[in-house]
C-alpha positions in Angstrom: -17.2 8.7 -15.8 -16.9 12.1 -14.2 -13.8 13.3 -12.3 -15.6 13.4 -9.0 -17.2 10.0 -9.4 -16.1 6.9 -7.7 -17.6 3.7 -9.2 -18.3 0.7 -7.0 -19.2 -2.9 -7.8 -19.8 -5.8 -5.3 -19.6 -9.5 -5.6 -17.1 -12.4 -5.7 -16.5 -12.8 -9.4 -13.6 -10.4 -9.3 -12.3 -10.6 -12.9 -15.7 -10.1 -14.4 -16.6 -7.4 -11.9 -13.4 -5.5 -12.9 -14.2 -5.7 -16.6 -17.8 -4.5 -16.0 -16.4 -1.6 -13.9 -13.9 -0.6 -16.6 -16.5 -0.7 -19.3 -18.8 1.6 -17.2 -15.9 3.9 -16.7 -15.0 3.9 -20.4 -11.3 3.3 -19.6 -10.7 2.6 -23.3 -11.8 6.2 -24.2 -9.3 7.6 -21.7 -6.2 6.1 -23.4 -5.0 8.2 -26.4 -4.0 5.4 -28.7 -3.7 1.6 -29.0 0.1 2.0 -29.2 0.4 3.6 -25.7 2.6 1.8 -23.2 0.3 1.0 -20.3 1.6 0.1 -16.9 -0.4 -1.8 -14.3 0.8 -1.3 -10.8 -0.6 -3.7 -8.1 0.3 -3.8 -4.4 2.6 -6.7 -3.7 4.1 -5.4 -0.4 5.1 -8.9 0.7 4.8 -12.6 -0.3 1.3 -12.9 1.2 -1.8 -14.3 -0.5 -4.5 -11.7 -1.3 -7.0 -13.3 1.1 -4.7 -12.3 4.0 -5.6 -8.6 3.3 -2.3 -7.1 2.1 -1.9 -7.7 -1.6 -3.9 -7.0 -4.8 -6.0 -9.9 -6.0 -4.6 -11.2 -9.3 -8.1 -11.6 -10.6 -8.5 -7.8 -10.7 -5.4 -7.4 -12.7 -6.5 -10.3 -15.0 -9.7 -8.4 -15.6 -7.8 -5.2 -16.5 -5.6 -7.1 -18.9 -8.5 -8.9 -20.6 -10.4 -5.7 -20.9 -7.5 -3.9 -22.6 -6.4 -6.8 -24.8 -10.0 -7.3 -26.1 -9.9 -3.7 -27.2 -6.6 -3.9 -29.1 -4.2 -2.6 -26.5 -1.1 -4.9 -26.6 1.7 -2.8 -25.1 1.1 -3.7 -21.5 3.4 -4.3 -18.5 2.9 -5.1 -14.9 5.4 -3.5 -12.6 6.0 -3.4 -8.8 8.5 -3.5 -6.0 7.9 -5.0 -2.6 8.7 -3.2 0.6 12.3 -3.1 1.9 13.0 -6.5 3.5 11.1 -8.7 1.0 11.8 -9.7 -2.6 9.4 -8.7 -5.3 9.9 -12.0 -7.1 8.7 -14.0 -4.1 5.6 -11.8 -3.7 4.9 -12.0 -7.5 5.2 -15.8 -7.3 3.0 -16.3 -4.2 0.3 -13.8 -5.5 0.1 -15.4 -9.0 1.6 -12.6 -11.1 4.1 -14.7 -12.9 1.2 -17.0 -13.9 -0.7 -14.0 -15.2 2.4 -12.9 -17.1 2.6 -16.3 -18.8 -1.1 -16.6 -19.5 -1.5 -13.2 -21.1 2.0 -12.6 -22.4 2.3 -9.4 -20.4 5.8 -8.8 -18.8 6.1 -8.5 -15.1 8.8 -6.0 -14.2 10.5 -6.3 -10.8 11.4 -2.7 -10.0 13.8 -3.7 -7.3 16.0 -4.7 -10.2 15.3 -1.6 -12.4 17.6 1.4 -12.9 16.5 4.8 -11.7 17.2 8.5 -12.0 16.8 11.5 -9.7 14.1 14.0 -10.7 13.2 17.4 -9.3 9.6 17.0 -8.3 8.3 20.5 -7.7 11.5 21.3 -5.8 11.9 17.9 -4.0 14.5 15.6 -5.4 13.2 12.0 -5.7 14.6 8.9 -7.3 12.1 7.2 -9.6 12.5 3.9 -11.5 13.3 4.3 -15.2 10.5 1.9 -16.3 7.9 4.1 -14.7 9.1 7.1 -16.8 8.7 5.1 -20.0 4.9 4.7 -19.5 2.3 6.6 -21.4 -0.6 5.5 -19.1 -0.5 4.3 -15.5 -3.2 2.2 -14.0 -2.8 2.0 -10.2 -4.3 -1.0 -8.4 -3.9 -0.5 -4.7 -5.4 -2.4 -1.8 -7.7 -0.3 0.5 -6.2 -1.1 3.9 -4.8 0.3 7.1 -1.2 1.3 7.8 0.8 1.4 11.0 2.3 4.8 10.3 0.0 6.7 8.0 -3.3 5.2 9.2 -4.5 4.3 5.6 -2.8 3.3 2.4 -4.5 3.3 -1.0 -4.0 5.2 -4.2 -1.3 7.7 -3.3 0.9 5.6 -1.0 0.8 2.7 -3.5 3.0 4.8 -5.8 5.8 4.2 -3.4 6.3 0.9 -5.1 7.6 2.8 -8.1 10.8 4.0 -6.5 14.0 2.1 -5.6 14.7 0.7 -2.1 17.2 3.4 -1.3 14.5 6.0 -1.9 12.0 4.1 0.2 14.4 4.4 3.1 14.8 8.1 2.4 11.0 8.5 2.4 10.9 7.1 6.0 13.7 9.3 7.1 11.7 12.3 5.8 8.6 11.2 7.6 6.6 9.6 4.6 3.8 12.2 4.2 5.6 15.0 2.4 7.6 12.8 -0.1 4.4 10.7 -0.8 2.6 13.9 -1.8 5.5 15.1 -4.0 5.8 11.7 -5.7 2.0 11.7 -6.4 2.3 15.2 -8.0 5.1 13.9 -10.3 3.7 10.5 -11.4 0.0 10.7 -10.6 -1.8 7.6 -11.9 -4.1 8.1 -14.9 -6.7 5.7 -13.5 -7.1 3.8 -10.2 -8.8 0.5 -9.6 -9.0 -0.2 -5.8 -9.0 -3.7 -4.4 -11.5 -3.2 -1.6 -12.2 -6.9 -1.3 -10.7 -7.8 2.1 -8.0 -5.4 3.0 -6.6 -5.4 6.5 -7.7 -2.2 8.3 -4.9 -2.5 10.9 -1.7 -3.6 9.3 -0.2 -3.1 5.8 1.1 -6.6 5.6 -2.3 -8.2 6.4 -3.5 -10.8 8.9 -6.9 -9.3 9.9 -8.9 -8.9 6.7 -12.2 -7.0 6.5 -14.4 -8.6 3.9 -16.2 -6.1 1.8 -16.1 -7.9 -1.6 -16.0 -4.6 -3.4 -13.9 -3.0 -6.2 -13.7 0.7 -6.8 -12.7 2.9 -9.8 -11.5 6.5 -9.6 -9.8 9.0 -11.9 -8.7 11.4 -9.1 -6.2 9.5 -6.7 -6.4 12.3 -4.1 -10.2 12.2 -4.0 -10.0 8.4 -3.9 -7.9 8.5 -0.7 -10.0 11.2 0.9 -13.0 9.0 0.4 -11.1 6.0 1.8 -10.2 8.1 4.9 -13.8 8.9 5.5 -15.0 5.4 4.9 -12.5 4.0 7.3 -13.4 6.5 10.0 -10.6 8.9 9.8 -10.5 12.7 9.2 -8.6 13.6 6.1 -6.4 15.8 8.2 -5.2 12.6 10.1 -3.5 11.5 6.9 -1.4 14.6 6.0 -0.1 13.5 2.6 -3.7 13.8 1.2 -3.9 17.6 1.8 -0.3 18.0 0.8 -0.9 16.3 -2.5 -3.9 18.6 -3.1 -1.8 21.6 -2.5 0.7 20.4 -5.1 -2.1 20.1 -7.7 -2.5 16.3 -7.7 -6.2 16.3 -7.0 -9.2 17.1 -4.8 -8.9 16.3 -1.0 -12.6 17.0 -0.1 -14.4 13.7 0.4 -17.7 15.5 0.4 -17.2 16.1 -3.3 -17.3 12.4 -4.0 -20.2 11.1 -6.1 -20.3 7.4 -5.3 -22.0 5.5 -8.0 -22.7 1.8 -7.2 -23.3 -0.5 -10.1 -25.0 -3.0 -7.9 -25.8 -3.5 -4.2 -23.9 -5.6 -1.8 -25.4 -8.8 -0.6 -24.1 -8.2 2.9 -24.5 -5.1 5.1 -21.6 -2.7 5.4 -19.2 -3.8 8.1 -17.0 -1.2 9.8 -14.5 -2.4 12.5 -15.1 -0.5 15.7 -11.6 -1.1 17.1 -8.2 -0.9 15.6 -5.5 -3.1 16.9 -2.8 -0.7 15.7 -4.2 2.0 18.0 -4.3 -0.3 21.0 -0.6 -1.2 20.9 1.2 1.7 19.4 1.6 3.5 22.7 4.2 0.9 23.6 6.5 2.1 20.8 8.9 5.0 20.4 9.3 5.3 16.6 11.8 7.5 14.8 12.1 7.2 11.0 11.3 3.5 10.9 10.7 1.6 7.7 7.2 0.2 7.1 8.3 -3.4 7.1 10.1 -3.2 10.5 7.3 -1.2 12.1 4.7 -3.3 10.3 6.1 -6.5 11.8 6.4 -5.1 15.3 2.8 -4.1 15.8 1.2 -7.5 15.1 3.8 -9.0 17.4 2.8 -6.6 20.2 -0.9 -7.5 19.6 -0.1 -11.1 20.2 1.6 -10.2 23.4 -1.4 -8.1 24.4 -3.8 -11.0 23.8 -1.6 -13.2 26.0 -1.5 -10.6 28.8 2.2 -10.1 28.5 2.4 -6.6 27.0 1.5 -5.1 30.4 4.9 -6.4 31.7 6.8 -3.9 29.5 7.6 -0.8 31.5 9.8 0.8 28.9 9.1 1.9 25.4 10.3 -0.2 22.5 12.5 1.9 20.2 12.5 1.4 16.4 13.7 3.3 13.4 16.7 4.8 11.5 16.8 7.6 14.0 18.4 5.3 16.6 21.5 4.6 14.5 24.5 4.9 16.8 22.5 5.5 19.9 22.2 3.6 23.1 19.1 2.5 25.0 17.4 -0.4 26.7 15.0 -2.1 24.3 14.9 -1.9 20.5 13.8 -3.6 17.4 15.9 -4.0 14.2 19.6 -3.4 13.4 19.2 0.3 13.7 19.1 -0.3 17.5 22.1 -2.5 17.7 23.7 -0.2 20.2 20.9 -1.0 22.7 21.3 -3.3 25.7 18.5 -5.6 24.3 17.5 -5.6 20.6 16.0 -7.8 18.0 18.4 -8.5 15.2 17.3 -8.1 11.5 16.6 -5.6 8.8 13.8 -6.1 9.2 13.3 -8.9 11.8 10.2 -11.0 11.1 7.0 -10.8 13.2 7.8 -14.2 14.6 11.3 -13.2 15.6 10.1 -10.0 17.3 7.3 -11.8 19.1 9.6 -14.6 20.4 12.2 -12.1 21.5 9.7 -9.8 23.3 7.9 -12.7 24.8 11.1 -14.1 26.4 12.0 -10.5 27.5 8.7 -10.0 29.2 8.4 -13.4 30.7 11.9 -13.0 32.2 10.9 -9.8 34.0 
């Protein structure tokens, strides 16, 4: 497999598809020795089944583990931390990763419980979990999906699950894009397997899955994300961390350089959503340094209000984010806006809590 290639395979037998993909990519030949400590990093953003469009299908990780174990690699770990506001252990249970751990005798490491150190990453100080730094080879297994703040999330942003919660909050305070790029330059994955089965193209935490039944493999995470941008209808410049990562030497940000090699052909035609819910409701929000979980729960709640014809009753912006600490206002979401006249309690509040609060607020107007 060449550096500029992205391999694609289609179907519904996800474990076998993954093994076929890895064999074609010669993953075995990319790992220096059988003794290498190999980390497998899925996306378990929240306790949500993979069919919902937010988390990595466990069958893909099962395929990776079987492929490696059949070739004599035994020093394997799975590792992940969910977003701030959810517990990794709950996500791992719901998504079947503890069952995988027991079946294949591969530890699952909850990085929310891991220790961490601060590293100078090309001049930017970032906290990274210790278990990550102990790896010899990192296999990144993101979900190709949309994101309420960065438009897309795939190979590069998935690395954010390798840092402690305190650093995740710091990322949002810095605006996400720059620290994501610097993190990718520091701990770039050695190989990426993309779950492009049914990711939600609107929201990071799922709910509106787009069925493609496809798995991708890439060696350049920056090029992978550039391709995903193009495939999902965005210009690479609309997702600034991709070009930033390229400038830091993490990979190639030119999607035109991608050589897509399909191992088979899809049974169904390519489906590209023509509208994005996140775009249709984000104008109602005034966001400053918000965490993904809080913002990610707000937008689906707003979409529900829009469908019910209630969103039009809001005449003021809904404020959200760490930037509103200690400030006053009229309408806010999350504990960061506790100084506002009206706000939804929680860190983060759930989608249902936000929906019910705003519904009552708009109906009463």
